[in-house]
C-alpha positions in Angstrom: -128.6 277.9 106.8 -131.0 280.6 105.4 -131.7 280.9 101.8 -130.6 284.2 100.2 -133.4 285.6 98.1 -131.6 288.8 97.3 -128.1 289.7 96.2 -126.2 292.7 97.1 -125.0 293.2 93.5 -128.7 293.7 92.5 -129.2 296.8 94.7 -125.5 297.7 95.2 -126.1 301.5 94.4 -128.9 301.5 97.0 -126.9 299.7 99.6 -124.0 302.1 99.1 -126.3 304.9 100.3 -126.4 303.4 103.8 -130.2 303.9 104.2 -130.1 301.2 106.8 -127.6 298.8 108.2 -126.9 296.1 110.7 -124.0 297.2 112.8 -123.6 293.9 114.5 -124.7 295.3 117.9 -127.3 293.5 120.0 -129.9 294.7 122.5 -130.3 293.3 126.0 -132.5 290.5 124.6 -129.7 289.5 122.2 -131.7 290.8 119.3 -130.0 292.5 116.5 -129.9 296.2 116.2 -131.1 297.6 112.9 -130.2 301.3 112.3 -132.0 303.6 109.9 -130.0 306.9 109.7 -132.4 309.5 108.2 -130.7 312.4 106.5 -131.9 315.9 105.7 -132.5 314.9 102.1 -135.7 313.3 101.0 -135.4 309.6 101.6 -136.8 307.3 99.0 -139.2 304.9 100.7 -138.8 302.3 97.9 -135.0 302.3 98.2 -135.3 302.1 102.0 -137.8 299.2 101.6 -135.4 297.4 99.3 -132.6 297.9 101.7 -134.6 296.6 104.6 -135.7 293.6 102.6 -132.1 292.7 101.8 -130.9 293.3 105.4 -133.7 291.2 106.9 -132.9 288.3 104.5 -129.5 287.9 106.0 -130.1 286.7 109.6 -131.3 283.2 110.3 -134.8 282.4 111.4 -133.6 281.8 114.9 -132.0 285.2 115.1 -135.1 286.8 113.6 -137.2 285.1 116.3 -135.4 287.1 119.0 -136.6 290.3 117.3 -134.9 293.4 116.1 -134.3 296.7 117.9 -134.7 299.4 115.3 -133.0 302.7 115.8 -134.5 305.4 113.6 -132.1 308.4 113.7 -134.3 311.4 113.0 -132.0 314.0 114.2 -131.3 315.3 110.7 -134.8 314.6 109.3 -138.3 315.9 109.6 -141.0 314.4 111.8 -143.3 313.4 108.9 -140.5 311.4 107.4 -139.8 309.7 110.7 -143.4 308.9 111.1 -143.6 307.5 107.6 -140.6 305.3 108.2 -142.0 304.0 111.5 -145.3 303.2 109.8 -143.5 301.5 106.9 -141.8 299.2 109.4 -145.3 297.8 110.2 -145.6 296.7 106.6 -142.0 295.6 106.1 -141.0 293.7 109.3 -143.9 293.8 111.7 -143.2 290.4 113.2 -139.4 290.8 113.5 -139.5 294.2 115.2 -139.7 294.2 119.0 -138.7 297.8 119.7 -138.3 301.0 117.7 -136.2 303.7 119.2 -136.7 307.1 117.5 -133.8 309.4 118.2 -135.2 312.8 118.2 -133.4 316.1 117.9 -132.9 318.1 121.1 -136.0 320.4 121.9 -137.3 320.3 118.3 -140.3 318.0 118.3 -141.6 318.6 121.9 -144.7 320.5 120.9 -145.4 318.7 117.7 -145.6 315.2 119.0 -147.7 315.8 122.1 -150.9 314.9 120.2 -149.4 311.6 118.9 -148.0 308.9 121.0 -146.6 305.8 119.4 -147.1 303.8 122.5 -150.8 304.2 122.2 -150.5 302.6 118.7 -148.5 299.6 120.0 -151.3 297.1 119.4 -151.9 298.5 115.9 -148.3 298.7 115.0 -147.2 295.4 116.5 -144.1 296.8 118.2 -143.2 299.4 120.8 -142.0 302.9 119.7 -140.2 305.2 122.0 -138.9 308.7 121.4 -135.5 309.1 123.0 -132.6 311.5 122.7 -129.2 310.2 121.7 -127.6 310.6 125.1 -130.4 308.5 126.7 -130.3 305.7 124.2 -128.0 303.8 126.5 -130.9 303.1 128.8 -132.1 300.5 126.3 -128.9 299.5 124.6 -125.5 298.9 126.1 -122.9 301.5 124.9 -120.6 298.7 123.6 -123.4 297.7 121.2 -123.9 301.2 119.9 -121.9 302.9 117.2 -120.1 306.2 117.8 -123.0 308.1 116.2 -125.0 307.3 119.4 -122.1 307.7 121.8 -121.2 304.0 121.7 -117.9 302.2 121.3 -118.9 299.8 118.5 -117.0 300.6 115.3 -118.8 300.0 112.0 -117.5 300.5 108.5 -120.4 300.2 106.1 -118.1 300.0 103.0 -116.0 297.2 104.5 -119.2 295.3 105.5 -120.6 295.8 102.0 -117.4 294.5 100.4 -117.4 291.4 102.7 -121.0 290.7 101.8 -120.1 290.9 98.2 -117.2 288.5 98.7 -119.4 286.1 100.7 -122.2 286.2 98.2 -119.8 285.8 95.3 -118.1 282.9 97.0 -121.4 281.3 97.9 -122.7 281.7 94.4 -119.6 280.5 92.6 -118.9 277.6 95.0 -122.6 276.4 94.8 -122.5 276.7 91.0 -119.0 275.1 90.9 -120.1 272.2 93.1 -123.0 271.5 90.9 -120.8 271.5 87.8 -118.1 269.4 89.4 -120.6 266.9 90.6 -122.1 266.6 87.1 -118.6 266.3 85.5 -117.5 263.7 88.1 -120.7 261.7 87.9 -120.7 261.9 84.1 -117.1 260.6 83.9 -117.7 257.9 86.4 -120.8 256.7 84.5 -118.9 256.8 81.2 -121.4 259.1 79.6 -118.6 261.5 78.5 -117.0 260.4 75.3 -113.4 261.0 74.4 -114.1 263.8 71.9 -114.0 267.6 71.8 -117.3 268.0 73.5 -116.1 265.9 76.4 -113.0 268.1 76.7 -115.3 271.2 76.9 -117.5 269.4 79.6 -114.4 269.1 81.8 -114.1 272.9 82.0 -116.2 274.4 84.8 -117.5 278.0 84.7 -115.3 279.1 87.5 -111.7 278.4 88.4 -111.7 276.0 91.4 -108.4 277.2 92.6 -109.6 280.8 92.6 -112.9 280.0 94.3 -111.1 277.9 97.0 -108.6 280.7 97.6 -111.5 283.1 98.0 -113.3 280.8 100.4 -110.1 280.2 102.5 -109.5 283.9 102.7 -113.1 284.6 103.7 -113.1 281.8 106.3 -109.8 283.1 107.7 -111.4 286.5 108.1 -114.5 285.1 109.7 -112.5 282.9 112.2 -110.3 285.8 113.1 -113.3 288.1 113.9 -115.0 285.4 115.9 -111.9 284.8 118.0 -111.3 288.5 118.6 -115.0 289.1 119.3 -115.1 286.4 122.0 -112.0 287.7 123.5 -112.4 291.4 123.8 -116.1 291.7 124.5 -116.2 295.2 123.1 -113.9 296.9 125.6 -111.4 299.5 124.7 -108.8 296.9 124.2 -111.3 294.9 122.2 -111.7 294.5 118.4 -112.7 297.3 116.0 -116.3 295.9 116.0 -118.0 292.7 117.2 -118.9 290.0 114.8 -122.4 290.0 113.4 -124.7 287.1 113.9 -124.9 286.4 110.2 -121.2 286.2 110.0 -121.1 283.6 112.7 -123.7 281.7 110.8 -121.8 282.2 107.6 -118.6 280.6 108.9 -120.0 277.0 109.1 -121.7 277.6 105.7 -118.3 278.6 104.2 -116.6 275.7 105.9 -119.2 273.3 104.6 -119.0 274.7 101.1 -115.2 274.5 101.2 -115.3 270.9 102.4 -117.7 269.9 99.6 -115.8 271.9 97.1 -112.4 270.4 98.1 -113.9 266.9 97.8 -115.4 267.5 94.4 -112.3 269.3 93.3 -110.1 266.5 94.4 -112.2 264.1 92.4 -112.2 266.6 89.5 -108.4 266.8 89.6 -108.0 263.1 89.5 -110.5 263.0 86.7 -108.5 265.7 84.9 -105.3 263.9 85.6 -106.7 260.7 84.1 -108.3 262.6 81.2 -105.1 264.6 80.7 -103.1 261.4 80.7 -105.5 259.9 78.2 -105.4 263.1 76.1 -101.6 263.1 76.4 -101.5 259.6 75.2 -103.9 260.4 72.4 -101.9 263.5 71.6 -98.6 261.6 71.6 -100.2 258.8 69.5 -101.5 261.4 67.1 -98.1 263.2 66.9 -96.3 259.9 66.5 -98.6 258.9 63.7 -98.0 262.4 62.1 -94.2 261.9 62.3 -94.4 258.3 61.0 -96.9 259.2 58.3 -94.8 262.1 57.0 -91.5 260.2 57.2 -92.9 257.2 55.5 -94.9 259.3 53.0 -93.8 262.7 51.8 -90.3 262.3 53.4 -89.6 259.0 51.8 -91.0 260.3 48.5 -88.7 263.3 48.6 -85.7 261.0 48.9 -87.0 258.5 46.4 -87.6 261.2 43.9 -84.1 262.6 44.4 -81.7 259.7 43.7 -79.8 261.3 40.8 -76.0 261.9 41.1 -75.6 264.4 38.3 -73.3 264.3 35.3 -70.9 267.0 36.5 -69.6 268.6 39.6 -71.9 271.5 39.2 -74.9 269.3 38.9 -73.8 267.3 42.0 -73.5 270.6 43.9 -77.0 271.6 42.9 -78.3 268.2 44.1 -76.4 268.7 47.4 -78.1 272.0 47.9 -81.5 270.3 47.3 -80.6 267.6 49.7 -79.8 270.1 52.4 -83.3 271.6 51.9 -84.7 268.0 52.3 -82.6 267.6 55.4 -83.9 270.8 56.8 -87.5 269.6 56.4 -86.6 266.3 58.1 -84.9 268.2 60.9 -88.2 269.7 61.9 -89.8 266.3 62.2 -86.7 264.9 64.0 -87.1 267.7 66.5 -90.6 266.6 67.1 -89.3 263.0 67.5 -86.9 264.1 70.2 -89.6 265.9 72.1 -92.0 263.0 71.8 -89.3 260.6 72.9 -88.7 262.7 76.0 -92.4 262.8 76.8 -92.8 259.1 76.3 -89.8 258.6 78.6 -91.3 260.7 81.3 -94.6 258.8 81.0 -92.8 255.5 81.1 -91.3 256.4 84.4 -94.7 257.1 86.0 -97.1 255.1 83.8 -99.1 252.1 84.6 -98.3 248.7 83.3 -100.8 248.7 80.4 -99.8 252.2 79.5 -96.2 251.2 79.5 -96.8 248.5 76.9 -98.6 251.0 74.6 -96.0 253.7 75.1 -93.1 251.3 74.4 -94.8 250.1 71.2 -95.2 253.8 70.1 -91.7 254.6 71.1 -90.3 251.6 69.2 -92.3 252.3 66.1 -91.3 256.0 66.1 -87.6 255.1 66.7 -87.5 252.5 63.9 -89.0 254.9 61.4 -86.8 257.9 62.4 -83.6 255.9 62.5 -84.4 254.3 59.2 -85.1 257.7 57.6 -82.0 259.1 59.2 -80.0 256.2 57.7 -81.5 257.1 54.3 -80.5 260.7 54.7 -77.0 259.8 55.8 -76.6 257.3 52.9 -77.9 260.0 50.4 -75.4 262.5 51.9 -72.6 260.0 51.5 -73.6 259.2 47.9 -73.7 262.9 47.0 -70.3 263.5 48.6 -68.9 260.5 46.8 -70.6 261.7 43.5 -68.9 265.2 43.9 -65.5 263.5 44.5 -66.1 261.3 41.4 -67.2 264.2 39.2 -64.3 266.3 40.4 -61.8 263.5 39.7 -63.4 263.0 36.3 -63.1 266.7 35.5 -59.4 266.7 36.6 -58.7 263.6 34.6 -60.4 265.0 31.5 -58.3 268.1 31.8 -55.1 266.0 32.2 -56.0 264.0 29.2 -56.7 267.1 27.2 -53.3 268.5 28.2 -51.6 265.2 27.3 -53.4 265.1 24.0 -52.4 268.7 23.2 -48.8 267.9 23.9 -49.0 264.8 21.7 -50.5 266.8 18.8 -47.9 269.5 19.0 -44.9 269.2 16.6 -41.6 268.1 18.1 -38.8 270.4 17.1 -36.2 270.2 19.8 -32.8 271.8 19.4 -30.8 269.0 20.9 -31.0 265.6 22.6 -31.2 267.1 26.1 -34.4 269.0 25.3 -35.8 265.8 23.7 -35.0 264.0 26.9 -36.7 266.7 28.9 -39.8 266.5 26.7 -39.8 262.8 27.0 -39.5 263.0 30.8 -42.4 265.5 30.8 -44.5 263.2 28.6 -43.8 260.2 30.9 -44.8 262.3 34.0 -48.0 263.4 32.4 -48.8 259.8 31.5 -48.1 258.7 35.1 -50.4 261.5 36.3 -53.1 260.3 34.0 -52.6 256.8 35.2 -52.9 257.9 38.8 -56.0 259.9 38.0 -57.6 257.0 36.3 -56.8 254.7 39.3 -58.3 257.3 41.6 -61.4 257.6 39.4 -61.9 253.8 39.5 -61.6 253.8 43.3 -64.1 256.7 43.7 -66.4 255.1 41.2 -66.3 251.8 43.0 -67.0 253.6 46.3 -69.9 255.5 44.8 -71.5 252.3 43.3 -71.0 250.5 46.6 -72.8 253.2 48.5 -75.7 253.2 46.1 -75.9 249.4 46.2 -75.8 249.4 50.0 -78.7 251.8 50.5 -80.9 250.8 53.5 -84.5 249.7 52.8 -87.3 252.3 52.8 -89.6 250.2 55.1 -89.6 247.2 57.3 -91.2 245.1 54.5 -88.6 246.0 51.9 -85.4 244.0 51.8 -83.8 245.7 48.8 -83.8 249.3 47.5 -85.6 250.0 44.2 -83.3 249.6 41.2 -84.8 252.0 38.6 -82.8 255.3 38.6 -80.1 253.7 40.8 -79.3 251.2 38.0 -79.1 254.2 35.5 -76.6 255.9 37.9 -74.4 252.8 38.1 -74.5 252.5 34.3 -73.6 256.2 34.0 -70.6 255.8 36.4 -69.4 252.7 34.5 -69.8 254.5 31.2 -67.7 257.5 32.4 -64.9 255.2 33.7 -65.0 253.2 30.4 -64.8 256.4 28.4 -61.9 257.7 30.5 -60.2 254.3 30.1 -60.6 254.5 26.3 -59.3 258.0 26.1 -56.3 257.0 28.3 -55.6 254.0 26.1 -55.7 256.2 23.0 -53.3 258.6 24.6 -51.0 255.7 25.6 -50.9 254.6 22.0 -50.0 258.1 20.9 -47.4 258.3 23.6 -45.8 255.0 22.4 -45.6 256.5 18.9 -44.2 259.8 20.2 -41.8 258.0 22.6 -40.4 256.0 19.7 -40.1 259.1 17.5 -38.4 261.0 20.3 -36.1 258.1 21.1 -35.1 257.9 17.4 -34.5 261.7 17.5 -32.3 261.2 20.6 -30.5 258.4 18.7 -30.2 260.7 15.7 -28.6 263.4 17.8 -26.4 260.9 19.5 -25.2 259.5 16.1 -24.5 263.0 14.9 -22.7 263.8 18.1 -20.7 260.6 18.0 -19.9 261.2 14.3 -18.5 264.6 15.2 -16.6 262.9 18.0 -15.1 260.4 15.5 -14.0 263.3 13.3 -12.3 264.9 16.4 -10.7 261.6 17.3 -9.4 261.1 13.8 -8.1 264.7 13.8 -6.3 264.0 17.1 -4.8 260.8 15.6 -3.6 262.7 12.6 -2.2 265.4 14.8 -0.4 262.8 16.9 0.9 261.1 13.8 2.4 264.2 12.3 3.8 265.6 15.5 5.1 262.6 17.4 5.6 259.8 14.9 9.0 261.0 13.6 11.6 258.6 14.9 12.7 255.8 12.5 14.5 253.5 15.0 18.2 252.9 15.6 18.2 249.4 14.3 16.1 247.0 12.4 14.5 245.5 15.5 13.4 248.8 16.8 12.1 249.8 13.3 10.1 246.7 13.0 8.5 247.4 16.4 7.7 250.9 15.4 6.3 249.6 12.1 4.0 247.2 14.0 2.8 250.0 16.2 2.2 252.1 13.2 0.1 249.5 11.6 -1.9 249.1 14.8 -2.2 252.9 15.0 -3.6 252.9 11.5 -6.0 250.1 12.4 -7.3 252.3 15.2 -7.7 255.2 12.8 -9.4 252.9 10.3 -11.9 251.7 13.0 -12.6 255.3 14.0 -13.2 256.2 10.4 -15.4 253.2 9.9 -17.3 254.0 13.1 -17.9 257.6 11.9 -19.1 256.3 8.5 -21.5 253.9 10.2 -22.9 256.6 12.4 -23.5 258.8 9.4 -25.1 256.0 7.6 -27.4 255.5 10.7 -28.3 259.2 10.6 -29.4 258.6 7.1 -31.6 255.7 8.1 -33.1 257.7 11.1 -33.8 260.7 8.9 -35.6 258.5 6.5 -37.6 257.0 9.4 -38.3 260.4 10.9 -38.8 262.1 7.6 -36.6 264.9 8.5 -33.2 266.3 7.5 -30.3 266.6 9.9 -28.5 269.8 10.5 -25.1 268.4 11.1 -24.5 265.2 9.1 -24.2 267.1 5.8 -21.2 269.0 7.2 -19.8 266.1 9.2 -19.3 263.7 6.2 -17.0 266.0 4.2 -15.0 266.8 7.4 -14.7 263.1 8.1 -13.6 262.3 4.6 -11.1 265.2 4.5 -9.5 264.2 7.8 -9.4 260.6 6.7 -7.7 261.4 3.4 -5.1 263.5 5.3 -4.6 260.7 7.8 -4.3 258.1 5.0 -1.7 260.2 3.1 0.2 260.8 6.3 0.0 257.2 7.4 1.2 255.9 4.0 4.1 258.3 4.1 5.0 257.2 7.6 4.8 253.6 6.7 6.9 254.1 3.6 9.6 255.9 5.7 9.5 253.1 8.3 9.8 250.5 5.5 12.7 252.4 3.9 14.4 252.7 7.3 13.8 249.0 7.9 15.4 248.1 4.6 18.3 250.5 5.3 18.9 249.0 8.7 18.8 245.4 7.5 21.2 246.1 4.7 23.5 248.1 6.9 23.5 245.5 9.6 24.2 242.8 7.0 27.2 244.8 5.6 28.5 245.5 9.0 28.2 242.0 10.3 29.7 240.1 7.3 33.4 239.7 6.9 33.3 239.7 3.1 31.1 242.3 1.6 30.8 243.1 -2.1 31.0 246.7 -3.2 27.5 246.5 -4.7 26.1 245.8 -1.3 27.8 248.8 0.1 26.6 251.0 -2.7 23.1 249.7 -2.1 23.3 250.7 1.5 24.6 254.1 0.6 21.9 254.5 -1.9 19.0 253.4 0.5 20.4 255.6 3.2 20.6 258.7 1.0 17.1 257.9 -0.3 15.8 257.7 3.3 17.5 261.0 4.2 16.0 262.6 1.1 12.5 261.3 2.2 12.9 262.8 5.7 13.3 266.3 4.3 10.1 266.1 2.2 6.7 267.3 3.6 3.4 265.4 3.4 1.2 266.8 0.6 -2.5 266.5 1.4 -5.1 266.0 -1.4 -6.2 269.7 -1.1 -2.6 270.7 -1.9 -1.6 271.7 1.6 1.6 270.4 3.1 2.7 269.3 6.6 6.0 268.1 7.9 6.4 265.2 10.4 7.4 266.7 13.7 9.6 269.7 14.3 12.9 270.4 12.4 14.8 269.2 15.5 12.9 265.9 15.5 13.7 265.4 11.8 17.3 266.3 12.3 17.5 263.8 15.2 16.0 261.1 13.0 18.4 261.9 10.1 21.4 262.0 12.5 20.9 258.3 13.3 20.9 257.4 9.6 24.0 259.4 8.9 25.8 257.7 11.8 24.9 254.3 10.3 26.2 255.5 6.8 29.5 256.6 8.4 29.9 253.1 9.8 29.1 251.6 6.5 31.7 253.9 4.8 34.3 252.8 7.4 33.5 249.2 6.5 34.1 250.1 2.9 37.5 251.6 3.6 38.4 248.6 5.7 37.5 246.3 2.8 39.6 248.4 0.4 42.7 247.7 2.5 43.6 251.2 3.6 46.9 250.9 5.3 46.2 250.7 8.9 49.6 248.9 9.2 51.7 251.8 7.8 54.3 253.2 10.1 52.9 256.6 9.7 49.9 255.6 11.5 49.0 259.0 12.5 49.2 260.4 8.9 47.2 257.5 7.7 44.6 258.2 10.3 44.4 261.8 9.3 44.1 260.9 5.7 41.4 258.5 6.6 39.4 261.2 8.4 40.0 263.5 5.5 38.6 260.8 3.3 35.6 260.5 5.4 35.0 264.2 5.3 35.3 264.2 1.5 32.9 261.2 1.4 30.5 263.1 3.7 30.6 266.1 1.4 30.1 264.0 -1.6 27.3 262.3 0.1 25.8 265.6 1.0 26.0 266.9 -2.6 24.7 263.6 -3.9 22.0 263.7 -1.4 20.9 267.1 -2.5 20.9 266.1 -6.1 19.1 262.9 -5.4 16.7 264.7 -3.1 15.8 267.1 -5.9 15.3 264.3 -8.4 13.4 262.1 -6.0 11.4 265.0 -4.8 10.2 265.7 -8.3 9.5 262.0 -8.9 7.8 261.7 -5.6 5.7 264.7 -6.2 4.6 263.3 -9.5 3.7 259.9 -8.0 2.0 261.5 -5.0 0.0 263.7 -7.3 -1.1 260.7 -9.3 -1.9 258.8 -6.1 -3.8 261.7 -4.7 -5.8 262.1 -7.9 -6.8 258.5 -7.7 -7.8 258.7 -4.0 -9.7 261.9 -4.6 -11.7 260.3 -7.4 -12.5 257.3 -5.2 -13.5 259.4 -2.2 -15.6 261.7 -4.3 -17.5 258.7 -5.6 -18.1 257.5 -2.1 -19.2 260.9 -0.9 -21.5 261.3 -3.8 -23.2 258.0 -2.9 -23.5 259.0 0.8 -24.7 262.5 0.0 -27.3 261.0 -2.4 -28.6 258.9 0.5 -28.7 261.9 2.7 -30.6 263.9 0.2 -33.1 261.0 -0.4 -33.7 261.0 3.4 
């Protein structure tokens, strides 16, 4: 392989001028053909010399030994320039040139060159020079080895050749440099001279991308191999390739292959080195990131949670703490995302890692997981504590409002209109108290849950077994103080409720007593009404009258019990009013009504009893007279007198203490009662006549009977007149007696009423 002393990039502008070129054609001696196409412009000898130096540096020494055939195309140039170029070849490549063919223009130099022959200067020049026209150049060179400029079939694209040379030189330069760098990197890593630091990472980066250089080499090799194959196949015929391969390209192919093989070997070692280094770097990076996560979670992250252990003293404060905790969770989420990514990377490495790496990775993974899960447990516990704190403060607020409402209800004056409204208020009071009791129970439950959550906080690190007490103990004391305060407030309200309940129950009892007292007045009025309207009959005989008298006494006992019950109820209202320190609205009116009805009933009951007693005496006397065989006239007169007195009493009304009057029953009822008395009086009168010996044995029985009836009529009339007189007298006497009796009763009742009213007023 020849050493390249020049690079195309250094004289690229000169090479692009195509001052000289190697077309790839060969002469009959297999020497390369060097073509110098002279133009009509003045050719720079320095540029031509540089071009020739570059072109002659390309072929191998073996190829150079076969010599060059130089074609100097002077058809578009002047003779002196051609001569200068030919003479320059003596200095540039005297040893390599074997033949110089100067292509002359047709009939242009014939006379000018007769005095100069290059062949005579062969010994001095060192090579043979011939003048030949373009159409006779094939005498020395085969047409297939000539370009179309000289009538040949060999295609040559100078720009394509120049580009391929640039690619080849670039590949050769980059691959050679890359091989040296890779060799140094690989040998340095194998010798352990490269430390695991930043400079070592930089040392692993070659100047060129191996993949790109390899791709360029493969493409170049593929192009060279393709040209060689086509060149050997076609031989330059019409069906052959565009142009035959050059000698230097055939020599470049093994050079490229050798460079590629060396480069692949070093690159394979370099890839393995990079893989190992990347794995080490990845392990170091993972270890660094794991330590970053662990350090932050155990350091700033734990401090954030430790410094925010308060639960607030209100629901608003707890909500503010919840918002702050969400910010802390957001910061932790970023590190937890790094944890998830690291865990996936560690998992991937564990699947493909070596045994000693697996141990290290598992230890890192376990450490990272322990710290993350412990911190996540702290966050979850804190979240649960804050939620429980919000529930506790919310329940505390609701309970406080309920206690305030209950206290406001207890402090308000109670002025209900009736017992039903008092019962409703009492029911509402009991419901509020039950609501407060339920709220306090809920508060205790939520407080216990909150304290349990705070006491069950997970440890901050593996070394800790218990969470720090400090602020947590203050929180527990605060919770207990809140529950104790609510319990005390509730107890105070309960005491006030007991007092209010007792007062309201007394008021209910007061209204009940007043209602029952009014009911007693109504019952007593109904008894009085029944006494006056229905208790009229006096009985047909003594037995019936006794029965009626017993019933009357029982009836009076019932009325007496009703009156006493009403008096007791009114007395109870007095006591309740004294206890409640209030005045009633009904007992002041009820007492006079009760006394008035009772006085009327007493007068009516006494009158009824007197009439029944008169009737009983009358019936007993009448029955005695009627049953005895021998009756004295005085007895008969006594019966007549008692009967007439009874009849007179039936016609008299009952005079109440207020002066009003009321008759027993209707007139028909009174007449029916009087009719029975009159019938008994007639029987007594008949008995009187029988005892006087009226001639029932006379012959004129009929006349006697008529006389007897007439006598009875006269007696009846006399009795009626006497009854009227007696009634008038007795009525006057009775009215006087009743008036005196009423005056005494009124005085007595007034004294009792005054005492009861004084008690009411005192209340």
